[in-house]
C-alpha positions as semicolon CSV with decimal commas, in nm:
position;residue;x (nm);y (nm);z (nm)
1;M;4,074;27,611;15,985
2;N;3,910;27,910;15,830
3;E;3,942;28,256;15,922
4;I;3,667;28,281;16,165
5;E;3,792;27,996;16,360
6;K;4,155;28,111;16,375
7;L;4,016;28,447;16,525
8;K;3,809;28,243;16,787
9;A;4,139;28,076;16,864
10;R;4,302;28,404;16,938
11;L;3,995;28,545;17,129
12;T;4,080;28,234;17,365
13;E;4,452;28,319;17,348
14;L;4,392;28,680;17,468
15;H;4,138;28,597;17,735
16;E;4,427;28,369;17,878
17;I;4,681;28,642;17,883
18;S;4,464;28,876;18,044
19;K;4,342;28,610;18,310
20;G;4,736;28,556;18,368
21;I;4,804;28,913;18,417
22;Q;4,548;28,962;18,679
23;A;4,595;28,649;18,847
24;K;4,959;28,753;18,902
25;A;4,847;29,050;19,077
26;D;4,587;28,915;19,284
27;A;4,808;28,600;19,395
28;E;5,058;28,868;19,489
29;R;4,742;29,083;19,687
30;R;4,820;29,389;19,492
31;D;4,687;29,621;19,231
32;L;4,831;29,592;18,884
33;K;5,162;29,782;18,804
34;A;5,153;30,034;18,530
35;D;5,324;29,796;18,274
36;E;5,082;29,544;18,368
37;Q;4,814;29,771;18,305
38;T;4,962;29,888;17,982
39;E;4,975;29,538;17,880
40;L;4,641;29,463;17,996
41;D;4,469;29,736;17,817
42;A;4,652;29,637;17,494
43;V;4,534;29,260;17,550
44;M;4,194;29,407;17,592
45;A;4,184;29,658;17,301
46;E;4,282;29,362;17,058
47;F;4,039;29,107;17,217
48;D;3,767;29,408;17,141
49;A;3,903;29,438;16,763
50;V;3,927;29,059;16,696
51;E;3,568;29,030;16,818
52;S;3,464;29,315;16,638
53;D;3,660;29,126;16,304
54;I;3,450;28,791;16,358
55;K;3,133;28,975;16,417
56;R;3,199;29,143;16,059
57;R;3,296;28,799;15,901
58;E;2,987;28,622;16,053
59;R;2,755;28,903;15,889
60;I;2,897;28,848;15,570
61;L;2,874;28,483;15,583
62;A;2,508;28,532;15,681
63;Q;2,442;28,784;15,399
64;E;2,604;28,534;15,181
65;Q;2,368;28,229;15,269
66;R;2,077;28,482;15,217
67;L;2,167;28,529;14,857
């Protein structure tokens, strides 16, 4: 598994974590607790960072293919 594939797998993991946090609050018919919101914010920030890393690596690969 190359690095981009590993990062895409991490995106899937992060998405599942996000869904789980929100689903728990939804199932209990309540807003997110402060600690859940903090965790969700951190997960979403990591998701954005990993997504940016993937895009950067894909651009580098595309450049390489053009050479």
